[in-house]
C-alpha positions as CSV (number, residue, x, y, z in Angstrom):
1,M,-13.0,16.6,45.5
2,V,-11.4,16.7,42.0
3,N,-9.2,19.6,41.2
4,V,-9.3,21.2,37.7
5,A,-7.1,23.7,36.0
6,V,-8.2,25.9,33.1
7,L,-5.7,26.9,30.4
8,G,-6.7,30.3,29.0
9,Y,-9.2,32.8,30.4
10,G,-10.7,34.1,27.1
11,T,-14.2,33.5,25.9
12,V,-14.3,29.7,26.3
13,G,-12.0,29.5,29.4
14,S,-14.0,32.1,31.3
15,G,-17.1,30.2,30.3
16,V,-15.7,27.0,31.7
17,V,-15.1,28.6,35.0
18,E,-18.5,30.2,35.0
19,V,-20.3,26.9,34.2
20,L,-18.3,25.0,36.9
21,N,-19.1,27.7,39.5
22,T,-22.7,28.4,38.5
23,N,-23.8,24.8,38.2
24,K,-21.5,23.3,40.8
25,D,-24.3,21.5,42.7
26,I,-25.8,19.7,39.7
27,I,-22.2,19.0,38.4
28,R,-21.3,17.5,41.8
29,Q,-24.4,15.3,41.6
30,K,-23.5,14.1,38.1
31,A,-19.8,13.6,38.7
32,G,-20.2,12.0,42.1
33,E,-18.0,14.5,43.8
34,E,-17.2,18.2,43.8
35,L,-15.1,19.7,40.9
36,K,-13.0,22.6,42.0
37,V,-11.1,25.1,39.7
38,K,-7.7,25.2,41.5
39,Y,-5.8,27.2,38.8
40,V,-6.4,29.3,35.8
41,L,-3.5,29.9,33.5
42,D,-3.2,33.1,31.5
43,L,-0.5,35.6,30.7
44,R,-2.8,38.5,31.5
45,E,-3.9,40.0,34.8
46,F,-7.5,40.3,35.7
47,E,-7.8,42.9,38.5
48,G,-11.1,42.8,40.3
49,D,-12.0,39.4,38.9
50,P,-12.3,36.6,41.5
51,V,-10.2,34.5,39.2
52,S,-7.1,36.6,40.1
53,E,-6.9,34.6,43.4
54,I,-6.2,31.3,41.5
55,L,-4.4,32.9,38.5
56,V,-1.0,31.6,37.5
57,H,1.3,32.5,34.7
58,D,3.6,29.4,34.8
59,Y,2.3,26.2,33.4
60,D,4.7,24.1,35.4
61,V,2.8,25.1,38.6
62,I,-0.1,23.1,37.2
63,L,1.9,20.3,35.6
64,K,3.8,19.6,38.9
65,D,0.7,19.7,41.1
66,K,-0.3,16.1,41.6
67,D,-3.7,17.2,43.0
68,V,-4.7,18.5,39.6
69,K,-6.3,15.6,37.8
70,I,-8.1,17.3,34.9
71,I,-7.1,20.2,32.6
72,A,-9.6,22.2,30.5
73,E,-7.6,23.5,27.5
74,A,-9.2,26.7,26.1
75,M,-6.2,28.4,24.6
76,G,-6.8,27.7,21.0
77,G,-4.2,27.4,18.3
78,E,-1.5,24.7,18.0
79,E,1.2,26.0,20.3
80,P,1.7,26.1,23.2
81,A,-1.6,24.1,23.5
82,Y,0.0,21.0,21.9
83,T,3.0,21.0,24.2
84,F,0.9,21.7,27.3
85,T,-1.6,19.0,26.4
86,K,1.0,16.4,25.6
87,N,2.9,17.0,28.9
88,A,-0.3,16.8,30.9
89,L,-1.3,13.5,29.3
90,L,2.2,12.1,29.9
91,A,1.8,13.0,33.6
92,G,-1.5,11.1,33.7
93,K,-3.7,14.1,33.8
94,S,-6.8,14.1,31.6
95,V,-7.4,16.9,29.1
96,C,-10.6,18.3,27.8
97,T,-10.5,20.8,24.9
98,S,-12.5,22.9,22.4
99,N,-9.4,23.4,20.3
100,K,-10.4,22.1,16.8
101,E,-7.1,23.1,15.2
102,L,-5.2,20.9,17.7
103,V,-7.6,18.0,17.6
104,A,-7.6,17.9,13.8
105,K,-3.8,17.8,13.6
106,H,-2.8,15.9,16.6
107,G,-5.9,14.1,17.9
108,A,-4.8,10.6,17.1
109,E,-1.3,11.1,18.7
110,L,-2.8,12.6,21.9
111,L,-5.4,9.9,22.2
112,E,-2.6,7.3,22.0
113,I,-0.6,9.1,24.7
114,A,-3.7,9.3,26.9
115,K,-4.3,5.6,26.6
116,K,-0.7,4.7,27.5
117,N,-1.0,6.8,30.7
118,N,-4.4,5.8,31.9
119,A,-5.8,9.3,31.2
120,N,-8.3,10.7,28.7
121,Y,-8.3,13.2,25.9
122,F,-11.9,14.5,25.4
123,F,-12.8,17.0,22.7
124,E,-16.6,17.2,22.4
125,A,-16.5,21.0,22.1
126,S,-14.1,20.9,19.1
127,V,-17.0,20.4,16.7
128,G,-20.4,22.0,16.9
129,G,-19.9,24.0,20.1
130,G,-22.6,22.9,22.5
131,I,-24.0,20.3,20.1
132,P,-23.3,16.7,21.3
133,I,-21.8,15.0,18.3
134,I,-18.4,13.5,19.3
135,R,-19.8,11.3,22.1
136,P,-22.7,10.1,20.0
137,L,-20.3,9.0,17.2
138,N,-18.1,7.2,19.8
139,Q,-20.8,5.7,21.9
140,C,-24.4,5.9,20.7
141,L,-23.9,5.1,17.0
142,V,-21.2,2.5,17.3
143,A,-23.5,-0.3,16.1
144,D,-23.9,1.5,12.8
145,E,-21.8,1.8,9.7
146,I,-21.8,5.6,9.2
147,T,-22.2,6.2,5.5
148,E,-22.5,10.0,5.4
149,I,-22.0,13.1,7.5
150,S,-23.2,16.4,6.2
151,G,-23.3,19.5,8.3
152,I,-23.4,23.3,8.7
153,L,-20.3,23.5,10.9
154,N,-19.6,27.2,11.1
155,G,-22.0,29.7,12.7
156,T,-20.3,32.7,11.2
157,T,-20.8,31.7,7.6
158,N,-24.3,30.4,8.3
159,Y,-25.2,33.8,9.8
160,I,-23.8,35.6,6.8
161,L,-25.6,33.4,4.3
162,T,-28.9,33.7,6.2
163,E,-28.7,37.5,6.3
164,M,-27.9,37.6,2.6
165,S,-30.8,35.4,1.8
166,E,-33.4,37.2,4.0
167,K,-32.3,40.8,3.4
168,G,-30.7,40.7,0.0
169,S,-27.6,42.3,1.4
170,A,-24.1,42.0,-0.1
171,F,-21.5,39.7,1.3
172,E,-19.2,42.6,2.4
173,D,-22.0,44.4,4.3
174,V,-23.1,41.3,6.2
175,L,-19.6,40.4,7.0
176,K,-19.1,43.8,8.6
177,D,-22.3,43.4,10.5
178,A,-21.2,40.0,11.8
179,Q,-17.9,41.5,12.9
180,D,-19.7,44.3,14.7
181,K,-21.9,41.7,16.5
182,G,-18.9,39.6,17.5
183,Y,-19.9,36.6,15.3
184,A,-16.9,37.1,13.0
185,E,-13.2,37.8,13.8
186,R,-11.5,40.9,12.6
187,N,-9.6,38.5,10.3
188,P,-12.5,36.3,9.1
189,E,-10.5,34.1,6.7
190,A,-10.7,30.9,8.6
191,D,-14.5,31.1,8.6
192,V,-15.4,32.6,5.2
193,E,-12.9,30.5,3.3
194,G,-14.1,27.3,4.9
195,Y,-11.0,26.4,6.8
196,D,-12.8,26.1,10.2
197,A,-15.5,23.8,8.7
198,C,-12.8,21.8,7.0
199,R,-11.0,21.0,10.3
200,K,-14.3,20.0,11.8
201,I,-15.3,17.6,9.0
202,A,-11.8,16.2,9.2
203,I,-12.3,15.4,12.9
204,L,-15.6,13.7,12.3
205,T,-14.4,11.7,9.3
206,S,-11.4,10.6,11.3
207,L,-13.7,9.2,14.0
208,V,-16.0,7.5,11.5
209,T,-13.1,5.9,9.6
210,G,-11.0,5.2,12.8
211,A,-7.9,6.6,11.1
212,Q,-6.3,10.0,10.5
213,V,-7.9,12.3,8.0
214,D,-5.7,15.3,7.3
215,F,-7.7,18.5,6.7
216,E,-5.2,19.6,4.1
217,D,-6.4,16.7,1.9
218,I,-10.0,17.9,1.9
219,H,-11.2,20.1,-1.0
220,T,-12.3,23.4,0.5
221,E,-14.2,26.3,-0.8
222,G,-15.6,29.3,1.1
223,I,-18.5,31.7,0.6
224,T,-16.7,34.9,-0.6
225,R,-18.0,34.4,-4.2
226,I,-21.6,34.1,-3.3
227,T,-23.7,37.1,-4.4
228,D,-27.2,38.4,-3.9
229,A,-28.1,37.1,-7.4
230,D,-27.3,33.5,-6.2
231,F,-30.0,33.9,-3.6
232,K,-32.5,35.2,-6.2
233,Y,-32.0,32.0,-8.2
234,A,-32.2,29.9,-5.0
235,K,-35.5,31.5,-4.2
236,A,-36.8,30.7,-7.6
237,M,-35.8,27.1,-7.1
238,K,-37.3,27.1,-3.5
239,A,-33.8,26.4,-2.2
240,S,-31.3,27.9,0.1
241,V,-27.5,28.3,-0.1
242,K,-25.6,26.6,2.8
243,L,-21.9,26.0,3.4
244,L,-21.6,22.3,4.0
245,G,-18.8,20.1,5.3
246,R,-19.6,16.6,4.1
247,S,-18.1,13.1,3.9
248,K,-19.9,10.4,2.0
249,R,-19.0,6.7,1.7
250,I,-19.1,5.4,-1.8
251,D,-17.8,2.0,-2.8
252,G,-15.8,1.7,0.5
253,K,-14.1,5.1,0.4
254,F,-15.1,8.4,1.9
255,Y,-15.2,11.5,-0.3
256,S,-14.9,14.7,1.7
257,M,-15.3,18.4,0.8
258,V,-16.4,21.7,2.2
259,A,-18.3,24.0,-0.3
260,P,-21.5,26.0,-0.7
261,F,-24.5,23.8,-1.7
262,L,-28.0,24.5,-2.8
263,V,-30.4,22.6,-0.6
264,K,-34.2,22.3,-0.7
265,A,-36.8,22.3,2.0
266,D,-36.9,18.5,2.3
267,N,-33.3,18.6,3.5
268,P,-33.2,19.0,7.4
269,L,-30.3,21.5,7.0
270,Y,-32.5,23.9,4.9
271,S,-34.0,25.3,8.1
272,V,-30.8,25.7,10.0
273,N,-30.3,29.5,10.1
274,G,-28.4,32.3,11.8
275,V,-25.5,31.3,14.0
276,F,-26.9,27.8,14.5
277,N,-25.2,24.6,13.4
278,G,-26.8,21.4,12.2
279,I,-25.2,18.0,11.6
280,L,-26.9,15.2,9.7
281,V,-25.5,11.7,10.2
282,H,-26.7,8.7,8.1
283,G,-26.1,5.2,9.4
284,N,-26.9,1.9,7.7
285,M,-29.2,0.9,10.5
286,V,-30.3,4.1,12.3
287,D,-30.9,5.9,9.0
288,D,-30.8,9.7,9.5
289,V,-30.0,11.4,12.8
290,M,-30.0,15.2,13.2
291,F,-27.9,17.2,15.7
292,Y,-28.9,20.9,16.0
293,G,-27.9,23.8,18.3
294,Q,-25.6,26.6,19.1
295,G,-22.4,25.9,17.2
296,A,-20.3,28.4,19.1
297,G,-20.4,31.0,21.8
298,K,-19.1,31.2,25.3
299,C,-21.6,29.2,27.3
300,P,-22.6,26.6,24.8
301,T,-19.0,25.7,24.0
302,A,-18.1,25.9,27.7
303,S,-21.0,23.6,28.5
304,A,-19.6,20.9,26.2
305,V,-16.1,21.3,27.7
306,V,-17.5,20.9,31.2
307,S,-19.5,17.8,30.1
308,D,-16.1,16.3,29.2
309,V,-14.6,17.4,32.5
310,V,-17.4,15.5,34.3
311,D,-16.8,12.4,32.1
312,A,-13.1,12.6,32.9
313,A,-13.8,12.9,36.6
314,K,-16.0,9.8,36.5
315,N,-13.1,7.9,34.7
316,L,-10.1,9.0,36.7
317,G,-7.2,6.5,36.2
318,K,-9.2,4.7,33.5
319,N,-9.0,5.3,29.8
320,V,-12.1,5.5,27.7
321,P,-11.3,4.0,24.3
322,V,-11.6,6.1,21.2
323,V,-10.9,4.5,17.8
324,W,-8.7,6.9,15.9
325,S,-5.3,5.6,14.8
326,K,-2.4,7.6,13.4
327,N,-2.6,5.5,10.3
328,K,-3.7,7.7,7.5
329,S,-7.2,7.2,6.1
330,E,-7.3,6.9,2.3
331,L,-10.0,9.3,1.0
332,G,-11.5,8.9,-2.4
333,K,-10.0,11.3,-5.0
334,F,-12.0,14.5,-5.1
335,E,-11.7,14.6,-8.9
336,E,-13.8,11.4,-9.1
337,C,-16.6,12.6,-6.8
338,K,-19.8,13.3,-8.7
339,S,-22.0,16.4,-8.2
340,R,-24.7,18.4,-9.9
341,F,-23.8,22.0,-10.6
342,F,-25.7,25.3,-10.8
343,V,-24.0,27.6,-13.2
344,R,-24.5,31.3,-13.9
345,M,-22.9,33.0,-16.9
346,K,-23.4,35.9,-19.3
347,D,-26.3,35.5,-21.7
348,K,-25.1,36.0,-25.2
349,G,-28.6,36.4,-26.5
350,L,-29.2,35.0,-30.0
351,D,-25.7,33.4,-30.1
352,D,-26.6,29.8,-31.0
353,D,-23.0,28.7,-30.3
354,Q,-23.5,29.3,-26.6
355,M,-26.4,26.8,-26.4
356,T,-24.6,24.3,-28.6
357,T,-21.5,24.5,-26.4
358,I,-23.6,23.9,-23.2
359,I,-25.1,20.8,-24.8
360,E,-21.7,19.6,-25.9
361,A,-20.2,20.1,-22.5
362,F,-23.0,19.0,-20.2
363,G,-25.7,17.3,-22.3
364,D,-29.3,18.2,-21.3
365,V,-29.5,20.8,-18.6
366,L,-32.3,22.4,-16.6
367,Y,-32.5,26.1,-17.3
368,V,-33.4,28.4,-14.4
369,K,-34.7,32.0,-14.4
370,A,-34.8,34.4,-11.4
371,E,-36.9,37.5,-10.9
372,G,-34.8,40.7,-11.1
373,V,-31.8,39.1,-12.8
374,V,-31.1,40.0,-16.4
375,D,-28.5,39.3,-19.1
376,E,-27.7,36.0,-17.5
377,L,-28.0,32.3,-18.4
378,A,-28.3,29.9,-15.6
379,F,-28.8,26.1,-15.5
380,I,-28.3,23.0,-13.5
381,T,-26.2,20.1,-14.9
382,K,-26.8,16.4,-14.6
383,E,-24.5,14.6,-12.2
384,I,-21.0,14.8,-13.4
385,K,-17.5,14.0,-12.1
386,E,-15.6,17.0,-10.6
387,A,-12.7,16.6,-12.9
388,E,-14.9,16.5,-16.0
389,F,-16.9,19.5,-14.9
390,A,-13.7,21.5,-14.2
391,E,-12.5,20.7,-17.7
392,Q,-15.8,21.5,-19.5
393,I,-16.4,24.8,-17.7
394,K,-13.2,26.1,-19.1
395,R,-15.0,26.3,-22.5
396,F,-17.0,29.3,-21.3
397,E,-16.2,32.9,-20.7
398,D,-17.9,35.2,-18.2
399,V,-19.0,32.5,-15.7
400,Y,-20.3,34.3,-12.7
401,S,-21.0,31.6,-10.2
402,V,-20.8,27.8,-9.7
403,I,-22.6,26.2,-6.8
404,R,-23.1,22.5,-6.2
405,V,-26.6,21.2,-6.0
406,D,-27.9,18.8,-3.3
407,F,-31.2,17.8,-4.8
């Protein structure tokens, strides 16, 4: 028997306990022995819940119990999760987590501590919820040079964009609906401003490069400026608006960003709708590989955590190598990255100066019209460096929207 402790009895933590109990027979078969939840750590009381029999409020009870070999960290946030995880690894206990914030900031350090103490730090659930992506990058795709990762990494924003596209609703209305359904937090900033997706693409890029990528270094834009008019134009172009986290290798360097993109139907991410996530990985040998599924939620995320717990149980006292050093990975400068841009601005009618300035700024452009949109001028630029576009767009007043184009 292998004893497990669960830190945090919120959505994910309670899901971990549920998965371990509900699927205990198949988990025992896969792990080679029974996995038992010995402790659950939480500051709250849960009267009437069977978990109250194993509930503790003092982390030291878990840390000092030599019979506890594996810890499932489902607390979220940086502290006290970082301190608890670090001390567990120093004590030779393996830790499995869904905590993207902690992994993005301290993953390399915690992996190093785990290695020195013959333990493991697993974090499959930190990206993509129940979608397997971390383990494939570490194991299944190690023979490839990964040249691009592009993904819909946040279910909340994808749900909002899907509803806006299908129903023509305003951002504020769909956000409230998402909050009412539990898809969005009361404070949705981390989701709608792209910060959540940024941490996830930072983790994936760190694994691909084998060195630390700080999420603060990644250019990040959210979806708060997307309007119903953008979707009317997208429909006219037979495209869809998606918030993508992406890293692309160009001339030996990775260029990373999080931003809304227009994608067409030939892109596998086009059909990823609702709260689902999709991650497209391109390797120099395997070509394109697509990972799709529930990107969040109690049971999908808990399932990924428990899969790591099983892996940890099969490797007790033995470290599974993960290449991710504390040395900082040098990303390519965002300003030098090239993109095509979809631009909406006020139409000045017969003002020839407007057309002349567009040509001077961007050369030949592709003009776009959308049904039901009036008094606007919209166009798609040729590929242009980010810095150059940022400078040229300053020449125009009344710019309503700018979205990058992935076709």
